[in-house]
Each structure stands twice: as C-alpha cells, then as structure tokens.
VOZALO-628476 format. One record per residue: x, y, z of N, C-alpha, C, O in turn; residue number from 1; residue in one letter. Coordinates in steps of 0.001 Angstrom, whole numbers. Layout:
BEGIN
<n.u->X n.v->Y n.w->Z ca.u->X ca.v->Y ca.w->Z c.u->X c.v->Y c.w->Z o.u->X o.v->Y o.w->Z pos->NUM code->a>
...
This chain:
BEGIN
<n.u->4473 n.v->-11683 n.w->12695 ca.u->5631 ca.v->-12544 ca.w->12615 c.u->5809 c.v->-13012 c.w->11182 o.u->4864 o.v->-13464 o.w->10537 pos->1 code->m>
<n.u->7007 n.v->-12900 n.w->10708 ca.u->7288 ca.v->-13315 ca.w->9344 c.u->7438 c.v->-14822 c.w->9279 o.u->8182 o.v->-15431 o.w->10048 pos->2 code->k>
<n.u->6712 n.v->-15403 n.w->8341 ca.u->6798 ca.v->-16832 ca.w->8111 c.u->7214 c.v->-17047 c.w->6667 o.u->6907 o.v->-16214 o.w->5814 pos->3 code->q>
<n.u->7899 n.v->-18134 n.w->6371 ca.u->8258 ca.v->-18407 ca.w->4983 c.u->7002 c.v->-18499 c.w->4128 o.u->5981 o.v->-19047 o.w->4546 pos->4 code->p>
<n.u->7100 n.v->-17956 n.w->2934 ca.u->5956 ca.v->-17998 ca.w->2030 c.u->5829 c.v->-19391 c.w->1450 o.u->6767 o.v->-19917 o.w->852 pos->5 code->v>
<n.u->4674 n.v->-19974 n.w->1629 ca.u->4426 ca.v->-21330 ca.w->1141 c.u->4049 c.v->-21291 c.w->-329 o.u->3515 o.v->-20298 o.w->-823 pos->6 code->a>
<n.u->4337 n.v->-22389 n.w->-1021 ca.u->3970 ca.v->-22496 ca.w->-2428 c.u->2513 c.v->-22894 c.w->-2598 o.u->1974 o.v->-22792 o.w->-3700 pos->7 code->d>
<n.u->1871 n.v->-23340 n.w->-1543 ca.u->494 ca.v->-23804 ca.w->-1645 c.u->-471 c.v->-22639 c.w->-1531 o.u->-237 o.v->-21680 o.w->-795 pos->8 code->t>
<n.u->-1548 n.v->-22745 n.w->-2268 ca.u->-2575 ca.v->-21704 ca.w->-2277 c.u->-3595 c.v->-21983 c.w->-1180 o.u->-4136 o.v->-23085 o.w->-1083 pos->9 code->h>
<n.u->-3845 n.v->-20985 n.w->-368 ca.u->-4918 ca.v->-21016 ca.w->624 c.u->-5664 c.v->-19704 c.w->424 o.u->-5089 o.v->-18640 o.w->654 pos->10 code->d>
<n.u->-6928 n.v->-19744 n.w->2 ca.u->-7634 ca.v->-18513 ca.w->-355 c.u->-7788 c.v->-17520 c.w->798 o.u->-8075 o.v->-16347 o.w->560 pos->11 code->p>
<n.u->-7604 n.v->-17966 n.w->2035 ca.u->-7717 ca.v->-17064 ca.w->3182 c.u->-6338 c.v->-16639 c.w->3678 o.u->-6051 o.v->-15445 o.w->3765 pos->12 code->v>
<n.u->-5493 n.v->-17598 n.w->3999 ca.u->-4203 ca.v->-17293 ca.w->4620 c.u->-3085 c.v->-17008 c.w->3621 o.u->-2181 o.v->-16228 o.w->3924 pos->13 code->a>
<n.u->-3124 n.v->-17607 n.w->2462 ca.u->-2042 ca.v->-17457 ca.w->1489 c.u->-2541 c.v->-17485 c.w->45 o.u->-2173 o.v->-18381 o.w->-715 pos->14 code->r>
<n.u->-3367 n.v->-16524 n.w->-340 ca.u->-3806 ca.v->-16509 ca.w->-1735 c.u->-2623 c.v->-16227 c.w->-2674 o.u->-1698 o.v->-15504 o.w->-2305 pos->15 code->p>
<n.u->-2655 n.v->-16783 n.w->-3854 ca.u->-1547 ca.v->-16629 ca.w->-4804 c.u->-1198 c.v->-15171 c.w->-5069 o.u->-22 o.v->-14829 o.w->-5196 pos->16 code->h>
<n.u->-2216 n.v->-14304 n.w->-5153 ca.u->-1922 ca.v->-12906 ca.w->-5486 c.u->-1296 c.v->-12149 c.w->-4313 o.u->-965 o.v->-10973 o.w->-4465 pos->17 code->h>
<n.u->-1124 n.v->-12778 n.w->-3153 ca.u->-417 ca.v->-12167 ca.w->-2031 c.u->957 c.v->-12779 c.w->-1808 o.u->1775 o.v->-12194 o.w->-1099 pos->18 code->y>
<n.u->1230 n.v->-13930 n.w->-2389 ca.u->2448 ca.v->-14670 ca.w->-2042 c.u->3437 c.v->-14820 c.w->-3196 o.u->4392 o.v->-15587 o.w->-3079 pos->19 code->t>
<n.u->3240 n.v->-14130 n.w->-4272 ca.u->4171 ca.v->-14230 ca.w->-5394 c.u->5488 c.v->-13535 c.w->-5041 o.u->5508 o.v->-12639 o.w->-4197 pos->20 code->f>
<n.u->6555 n.v->-13931 n.w->-5664 ca.u->7830 ca.v->-13242 ca.w->-5521 c.u->8603 c.v->-13504 c.w->-4238 o.u->9644 o.v->-12887 o.w->-4017 pos->21 code->g>
<n.u->8121 n.v->-14401 n.w->-3391 ca.u->8870 ca.v->-14751 ca.w->-2200 c.u->8688 c.v->-13839 c.w->-1002 o.u->9182 o.v->-14153 o.w->81 pos->22 code->g>
<n.u->7987 n.v->-12709 n.w->-1161 ca.u->7736 ca.v->-11800 ca.w->-47 c.u->6231 c.v->-11591 c.w->48 o.u->5593 o.v->-11194 o.w->-927 pos->23 code->i>
<n.u->5670 n.v->-11854 n.w->1205 ca.u->4255 ca.v->-11610 ca.w->1380 c.u->4045 c.v->-10133 c.w->1674 o.u->4739 o.v->-9562 o.w->2516 pos->24 code->e>
<n.u->3108 n.v->-9518 n.w->995 ca.u->2882 ca.v->-8079 ca.w->1081 c.u->2663 c.v->-7630 c.w->2524 o.u->3181 o.v->-6587 o.w->2923 pos->25 code->v>
<n.u->1924 n.v->-8377 n.w->3297 ca.u->1658 ca.v->-7973 ca.w->4679 c.u->2939 c.v->-7879 c.w->5496 o.u->3039 o.v->-7046 o.w->6397 pos->26 code->i>
<n.u->3916 n.v->-8723 n.w->5192 ca.u->5188 ca.v->-8656 ca.w->5913 c.u->5898 c.v->-7338 c.w->5632 o.u->6455 o.v->-6733 o.w->6548 pos->27 code->d>
<n.u->5888 n.v->-6885 n.w->4390 ca.u->6498 ca.v->-5603 ca.w->4047 c.u->5742 c.v->-4455 c.w->4709 o.u->6359 o.v->-3551 o.w->5271 pos->28 code->a>
<n.u->4424 n.v->-4484 n.w->4647 ca.u->3605 ca.v->-3424 ca.w->5238 c.u->3888 c.v->-3313 c.w->6734 o.u->4065 o.v->-2209 o.w->7249 pos->29 code->i>
<n.u->3931 n.v->-4430 n.w->7426 ca.u->4200 ca.v->-4415 ca.w->8866 c.u->5639 c.v->-4000 c.w->9167 o.u->5871 o.v->-3237 o.w->10105 pos->30 code->e>
<n.u->6598 n.v->-4482 n.w->8400 ca.u->8003 ca.v->-4135 ca.w->8629 c.u->8239 c.v->-2644 c.w->8438 o.u->9061 o.v->-2048 o.w->9134 pos->31 code->a>
<n.u->7520 n.v->-2043 n.w->7497 ca.u->7675 ca.v->-618 ca.w->7207 c.u->6732 c.v->258 c.w->8028 o.u->6762 o.v->1481 o.w->7899 pos->32 code->w>
<n.u->5892 n.v->-352 n.w->8874 ca.u->4932 ca.v->370 ca.w->9723 c.u->4109 c.v->1385 c.w->8920 o.u->4030 o.v->2559 o.w->9283 pos->33 code->s>
<n.u->3509 n.v->923 n.w->7842 ca.u->2822 ca.v->1838 ca.w->6932 c.u->1443 c.v->2282 c.w->7394 o.u->960 o.v->3320 o.w->6940 pos->34 code->l>
<n.u->811 n.v->1557 n.w->8252 ca.u->-535 ca.v->1937 ca.w->8653 c.u->-1561 c.v->1546 c.w->7603 o.u->-1230 o.v->950 o.w->6577 pos->35 code->g>
<n.u->-2814 n.v->1892 n.w->7879 ca.u->-3926 ca.v->1414 ca.w->7061 c.u->-3903 c.v->1940 c.w->5628 o.u->-3892 o.v->1147 o.w->4686 pos->36 code->f>
<n.u->-3897 n.v->3247 n.w->5446 ca.u->-4012 ca.v->3815 ca.w->4103 c.u->-2819 c.v->3453 c.w->3220 o.u->-2998 o.v->2941 o.w->2115 pos->37 code->h>
<n.u->-1609 n.v->3714 n.w->3701 ca.u->-432 ca.v->3416 ca.w->2882 c.u->-214 c.v->1916 c.w->2728 o.u->298 o.v->1467 o.w->1703 pos->38 code->l>
<n.u->-595 n.v->1147 n.w->3726 ca.u->-531 ca.v->-305 ca.w->3594 c.u->-1411 c.v->-801 c.w->2465 o.u->-1022 o.v->-1695 o.w->1713 pos->39 code->g>
<n.u->-2602 n.v->-219 n.w->2343 ca.u->-3489 ca.v->-600 ca.w->1250 c.u->-2944 c.v->-155 c.w->-99 o.u->-3123 o.v->-854 o.w->-1096 pos->40 code->n>
<n.u->-2285 n.v->992 n.w->-144 ca.u->-1653 ca.v->1430 ca.w->-1401 c.u->-654 c.v->376 c.w->-1854 o.u->-681 o.v->-57 o.w->-3006 pos->41 code->v>
<n.u->222 n.v->-34 n.w->-954 ca.u->1240 ca.v->-1041 ca.w->-1291 c.u->576 c.v->-2351 c.w->-1687 o.u->968 o.v->-2981 o.w->-2669 pos->42 code->v>
<n.u->-422 n.v->-2754 n.w->-926 ca.u->-1118 ca.v->-4014 ca.w->-1203 c.u->-1704 c.v->-4016 c.w->-2616 o.u->-1489 o.v->-4957 o.w->-3379 pos->43 code->k>
<n.u->-2437 n.v->-2969 n.w->-2957 ca.u->-3082 ca.v->-2951 ca.w->-4269 c.u->-2088 c.v->-2820 c.w->-5412 o.u->-2279 o.v->-3432 o.w->-6463 pos->44 code->y>
<n.u->-1032 n.v->-2035 n.w->-5233 ca.u->-20 ca.v->-1914 ca.w->-6286 c.u->721 c.v->-3234 c.w->-6465 o.u->945 o.v->-3677 o.w->-7592 pos->45 code->v>
<n.u->1100 n.v->-3859 n.w->-5360 ca.u->1882 ca.v->-5092 ca.w->-5433 c.u->1118 c.v->-6228 c.w->-6103 o.u->1709 o.v->-7022 o.w->-6834 pos->46 code->a>
<n.u->-159 n.v->-6312 n.w->-5867 ca.u->-911 ca.v->-7439 ca.w->-6404 c.u->-1648 c.v->-7133 c.w->-7699 o.u->-2277 o.v->-8025 o.w->-8270 pos->47 code->r>
<n.u->-1588 n.v->-5910 n.w->-8172 ca.u->-2373 ca.v->-5493 ca.w->-9341 c.u->-2186 c.v->-6408 c.w->-10547 o.u->-3159 o.v->-6772 o.w->-11208 pos->48 code->a>
<n.u->-974 n.v->-6771 n.w->-10828 ca.u->-708 ca.v->-7589 ca.w->-12013 c.u->-973 c.v->-9069 c.w->-11789 o.u->-847 o.v->-9862 o.w->-12722 pos->49 code->a>
<n.u->-1337 n.v->-9458 n.w->-10574 ca.u->-1475 ca.v->-10873 ca.w->-10235 c.u->-2886 c.v->-11292 c.w->-9876 o.u->-3150 o.v->-12481 o.w->-9692 pos->50 code->h>
<n.u->-3793 n.v->-10343 n.w->-9773 ca.u->-5115 ca.v->-10660 ca.w->-9260 c.u->-6169 c.v->-10775 c.w->-10346 o.u->-7122 o.v->-11539 o.w->-10195 pos->51 code->k>
<n.u->-6023 n.v->-10043 n.w->-11426 ca.u->-6999 ca.v->-10182 ca.w->-12495 c.u->-7519 c.v->-8887 c.w->-13070 o.u->-7838 o.v->-8837 o.w->-14257 pos->52 code->g>
<n.u->-7618 n.v->-7826 n.w->-12269 ca.u->-8093 ca.v->-6554 ca.w->-12799 c.u->-7082 c.v->-5469 c.w->-12438 o.u->-7211 o.v->-4780 o.w->-11427 pos->53 code->n>
<n.u->-6078 n.v->-5341 n.w->-13293 ca.u->-4939 ca.v->-4453 ca.w->-13071 c.u->-5372 c.v->-3017 c.w->-12810 o.u->-4983 o.v->-2429 o.w->-11801 pos->54 code->y>
<n.u->-6165 n.v->-2450 n.w->-13699 ca.u->-6563 ca.v->-1049 ca.w->-13545 c.u->-7430 c.v->-822 c.w->-12313 o.u->-7310 o.v->214 o.w->-11658 pos->55 code->l>
<n.u->-8283 n.v->-1756 n.w->-11996 ca.u->-9120 ca.v->-1608 ca.w->-10801 c.u->-8262 c.v->-1536 c.w->-9541 o.u->-8519 o.v->-707 o.w->-8667 pos->56 code->e>
<n.u->-7258 n.v->-2386 n.w->-9438 ca.u->-6395 ca.v->-2355 ca.w->-8261 c.u->-5564 c.v->-1067 c.w->-8218 o.u->-5330 o.v->-527 o.w->-7137 pos->57 code->d>
<n.u->-5117 n.v->-569 n.w->-9371 ca.u->-4393 ca.v->708 ca.w->-9375 c.u->-5301 c.v->1858 c.w->-8957 o.u->-4862 o.v->2779 o.w->-8268 pos->58 code->l>
<n.u->-6558 n.v->1809 n.w->-9369 ca.u->-7514 ca.v->2840 ca.w->-8945 c.u->-7768 c.v->2761 c.w->-7437 o.u->-7894 o.v->3792 o.w->-6777 pos->59 code->r>
<n.u->-7843 n.v->1564 n.w->-6898 ca.u->-8012 ca.v->1414 ca.w->-5457 c.u->-6794 c.v->1973 c.w->-4720 o.u->-6942 o.v->2655 o.w->-3706 pos->60 code->k>
<n.u->-5599 n.v->1688 n.w->-5224 ca.u->-4380 ca.v->2229 ca.w->-4615 c.u->-4407 c.v->3752 c.w->-4641 o.u->-4054 o.v->4393 o.w->-3650 pos->61 code->a>
<n.u->-4817 n.v->4332 n.w->-5749 ca.u->-4909 ca.v->5792 ca.w->-5867 c.u->-5914 c.v->6347 c.w->-4861 o.u->-5670 o.v->7395 o.w->-4263 pos->62 code->r>
<n.u->-7039 n.v->5662 n.w->-4668 ca.u->-8069 ca.v->6109 ca.w->-3737 c.u->-7511 c.v->6169 c.w->-2312 o.u->-7719 o.v->7149 o.w->-1596 pos->63 code->w>
<n.u->-6802 n.v->5116 n.w->-1912 ca.u->-6220 ca.v->5104 ca.w->-573 c.u->-5112 c.v->6136 c.w->-435 o.u->-4974 o.v->6746 o.w->625 pos->64 code->y>
<n.u->-4322 n.v->6344 n.w->-1476 ca.u->-3274 ca.v->7357 ca.w->-1424 c.u->-3885 c.v->8749 c.w->-1282 o.u->-3392 o.v->9570 o.w->-509 pos->65 code->l>
<n.u->-4950 n.v->9014 n.w->-2024 ca.u->-5620 ca.v->10305 ca.w->-1919 c.u->-6178 c.v->10515 c.w->-510 o.u->-6094 o.v->11617 o.w->32 pos->66 code->q>
<n.u->-6737 n.v->9477 n.w->76 ca.u->-7252 ca.v->9578 ca.w->1452 c.u->-6125 c.v->9928 c.w->2429 o.u->-6312 o.v->10754 o.w->3322 pos->67 code->r>
<n.u->-4973 n.v->9310 n.w->2263 ca.u->-3840 ca.v->9604 ca.w->3141 c.u->-3342 c.v->11026 c.w->2925 o.u->-3010 o.v->11715 o.w->3889 pos->68 code->e>
<n.u->-3285 n.v->11473 n.w->1683 ca.u->-2876 ca.v->12856 ca.w->1398 c.u->-3834 c.v->13835 c.w->2062 o.u->-3402 o.v->14814 o.w->2672 pos->69 code->i>
<n.u->-5120 n.v->13578 n.w->1946 ca.u->-6115 ca.v->14458 ca.w->2558 c.u->-6007 c.v->14440 c.w->4081 o.u->-6122 o.v->15481 o.w->4728 pos->70 code->e>
<n.u->-5788 n.v->13266 n.w->4644 ca.u->-5653 ca.v->13145 ca.w->6097 c.u->-4430 c.v->13895 c.w->6590 o.u->-4497 o.v->14618 o.w->7584 pos->71 code->r>
<n.u->-3317 n.v->13726 n.w->5897 ca.u->-2088 ca.v->14416 ca.w->6280 c.u->-2219 c.v->15927 c.w->6089 o.u->-1722 o.v->16707 o.w->6902 pos->72 code->q>
<n.u->-2880 n.v->16329 n.w->5024 ca.u->-3052 ca.v->17759 ca.w->4745 c.u->-3852 c.v->18442 c.w->5840 o.u->-3596 o.v->19604 o.w->6155 pos->73 code->s>
<n.u->-4803 n.v->17751 n.w->6416 ca.u->-5627 ca.v->18319 ca.w->7478 c.u->-4844 c.v->18462 c.w->8778 o.u->-5212 o.v->19259 o.w->9641 pos->74 code->a>
<n.u->-3770 n.v->17696 n.w->8922 ca.u->-3016 ca.v->17679 ca.w->10174 c.u->-1790 c.v->18576 c.w->10179 o.u->-1235 o.v->18839 o.w->11246 pos->75 code->e>
<n.u->-1350 n.v->19055 n.w->9022 ca.u->-117 ca.v->19840 ca.w->8967 c.u->-371 c.v->21223 c.w->8384 o.u->-1395 o.v->21476 o.w->7749 pos->76 code->v>
<n.u->568 n.v->22088 n.w->8614 ca.u->539 ca.v->23433 ca.w->8050 c.u->666 c.v->23315 c.w->6534 o.u->1633 o.v->22726 o.w->6051 pos->77 code->d>
<n.u->-285 n.v->23862 n.w->5766 ca.u->-233 ca.v->23729 ca.w->4305 c.u->1039 c.v->24290 c.w->3693 o.u->1453 o.v->23831 o.w->2629 pos->78 code->p>
<n.u->1673 n.v->25270 n.w->4332 ca.u->2895 ca.v->25844 ca.w->3763 c.u->4101 c.v->24927 c.w->3947 o.u->5158 o.v->25182 o.w->3371 pos->79 code->s>
<n.u->3963 n.v->23876 n.w->4733 ca.u->5085 ca.v->22970 ca.w->4994 c.u->5550 c.v->22279 c.w->3720 o.u->6723 o.v->21919 o.w->3621 pos->80 code->a>
<n.u->4673 n.v->22083 n.w->2745 ca.u->5043 ca.v->21408 ca.w->1516 c.u->5584 c.v->22364 c.w->450 o.u->6047 o.v->21915 o.w->-598 pos->81 code->d>
<n.u->5532 n.v->23671 n.w->704 ca.u->5978 ca.v->24640 ca.w->-295 c.u->7488 c.v->24852 c.w->-214 o.u->8071 o.v->24753 o.w->865 pos->82 code->l>
<n.u->8116 n.v->25139 n.w->-1338 ca.u->9546 ca.v->25483 ca.w->-1305 c.u->9741 c.v->26712 c.w->-427 o.u->8843 o.v->27549 o.w->-333 pos->83 code->p>
<n.u->10894 n.v->26834 n.w->212 ca.u->11161 ca.v->27933 ca.w->1146 c.u->10959 c.v->29307 c.w->524 o.u->10475 o.v->30221 o.w->1192 pos->84 code->r>
<n.u->11317 n.v->29465 n.w->-729 ca.u->11204 ca.v->30795 ca.w->-1352 c.u->9731 c.v->31196 c.w->-1570 o.u->9441 o.v->32376 o.w->-1761 pos->85 code->e>
<n.u->8804 n.v->30227 n.w->-1543 ca.u->7390 ca.v->30545 ca.w->-1744 c.u->6727 c.v->30916 c.w->-407 o.u->5772 o.v->31693 o.w->-384 pos->86 code->v>
<n.u->7232 n.v->30364 n.w->697 ca.u->6663 ca.v->30630 ca.w->2011 c.u->7029 c.v->32049 c.w->2425 o.u->8199 o.v->32431 o.w->2385 pos->87 code->v>
<n.u->6014 n.v->32841 n.w->2830 ca.u->6314 ca.v->34220 ca.w->3228 c.u->6324 c.v->34382 c.w->4721 o.u->6560 o.v->35482 o.w->5221 pos->88 code->s>
C-alpha cells in the first residue's frame, strides 16, 4: 500500500536514502511488479547517490541485473534475442 513519504528519518521503515524525491523506491518496485532481481537493480540505482558509496551500489545493481539475465537466458530459447536475419 502506498503511503505518503514522511520527512522524518526512521532507519528501519523510512531511511533517508529510500525516501528522497517524494517517491519511495519500494512503491515503484511493487507498482511495476519487478520481482526480486530487477527490484534490487532499481533499489540500488535509485539510492546510489544518496547512501554513501555510489560505485558499490552500482556494482550491486549490476550483480543483480546479471543474475536476472542469466536466469532469463536459462528459461528462453537463446535465438529469441537474435535479429531475424541471424536466426536460421
């Protein structure tokens, strides 16, 4: 359930690095039905500049994105991502 983002800091329910900009990251993740891996990508990218270690959070986002790519690759026909002229 979406609740208005409070201006007060709560390290568990409303940490500053999750509530900047008027939209709480979890609300976007749930609204877009991103699931675990892609939700974490969005979470780490969105908060990277607000948490303290920008590059570390971008690396974490990349790690989760790679996991999702690998998971999806195992579930689909590898030729599905190729341009039509390459598929024989």
